[in-house]
C-alpha positions in Angstrom: 103.9 74.6 167.9 107.1 73.6 169.4 110.2 73.8 167.5 111.2 70.0 166.1 113.8 69.7 163.2 112.9 66.2 162.8 109.0 66.7 162.2 109.9 69.9 160.4 108.3 72.4 162.9 110.1 75.7 163.1 112.4 78.1 161.3 115.6 77.1 160.4 119.0 78.5 159.4 118.4 77.4 155.3 114.8 78.8 155.6 115.3 81.9 157.7 118.2 82.8 154.8 115.5 82.0 152.1 113.1 84.9 153.7 115.2 87.6 152.3 115.0 88.8 155.9 118.6 90.2 156.5 120.6 88.7 158.8 120.9 91.7 161.4 117.2 91.7 161.8 117.3 87.5 162.5 120.2 88.4 164.9 118.5 91.2 166.6 115.3 89.3 166.8 116.8 86.0 168.3 119.0 88.4 170.8 115.7 90.1 172.1 113.9 87.3 172.2 116.7 84.8 173.5 115.3 82.5 176.6 117.4 82.6 180.1 117.0 78.7 180.6 113.4 78.0 179.3 112.4 77.6 175.7 110.6 80.8 173.7 108.2 80.9 171.6 108.3 82.2 167.8 105.7 83.7 165.5 106.0 85.8 162.2 103.7 88.5 163.4 106.1 89.0 166.8 109.0 89.1 164.6 107.5 91.8 162.5 106.3 93.6 165.9 109.5 93.7 167.4 111.7 94.5 164.0 109.0 97.7 163.3 108.6 98.8 167.1 111.5 98.0 168.6 114.4 98.0 166.2 113.2 100.6 163.7 111.2 102.6 165.6 113.7 103.2 168.6 117.0 103.4 166.6 115.4 105.6 164.6 114.3 107.8 166.9 117.6 107.6 168.7 119.2 108.2 165.4 117.0 111.1 164.8 117.6 113.0 168.3 121.3 112.5 167.6 121.4 114.2 164.3 118.9 117.3 165.7 121.5 117.7 168.8 124.2 117.9 166.5 122.6 120.4 164.2 120.7 122.4 167.2 124.2 122.7 169.3 127.1 122.1 167.0 126.1 123.9 163.7 125.5 120.4 162.0 128.9 119.2 162.4 130.0 116.6 164.7 133.0 118.1 166.7 136.5 116.6 167.1 136.3 114.5 170.1 139.1 114.9 172.6 139.8 112.4 175.1 140.7 113.2 178.5 142.5 110.7 180.7 139.5 109.6 182.7 137.5 109.3 179.2 140.4 106.8 178.4 140.0 105.2 181.5 136.4 104.4 180.7 136.6 103.4 177.2 139.3 100.9 178.6 137.0 99.5 181.2 134.0 99.2 178.4 136.3 97.5 176.1 136.9 94.9 178.9 133.6 94.7 179.9 132.3 93.9 176.1 135.2 91.2 175.9 133.9 89.5 178.6 130.5 89.7 177.3 131.2 88.0 174.0 132.9 85.3 175.9 130.2 84.7 177.8 127.8 84.9 174.7 130.4 82.3 172.9 130.1 79.9 176.0 126.1 79.7 175.2 126.5 78.4 171.9 124.8 75.0 171.0 127.4 71.9 171.4 
């Protein structure tokens, strides 16, 4: 049913902590489900599915591919990165965008 703190329906911070599920998994799932102006539905089975399929499989696949790429093309050694002026401008722009993103996330906090 719909979460209600007064009726004790739902999973709340203390309950989430008591599950033993790492905080980063909760963060991933809550951000994945984060509604854009409407309620979202929570289910334990969906938490497990999203953790296994979206987080573990996709992240694991990405890490594996990156490792294989480094092995195949760079002799298993991550090369030293040399930044060009264009690279530095791009990083500065990405940093600015991330700061703005974080500021917007902060505004969504419950009052």
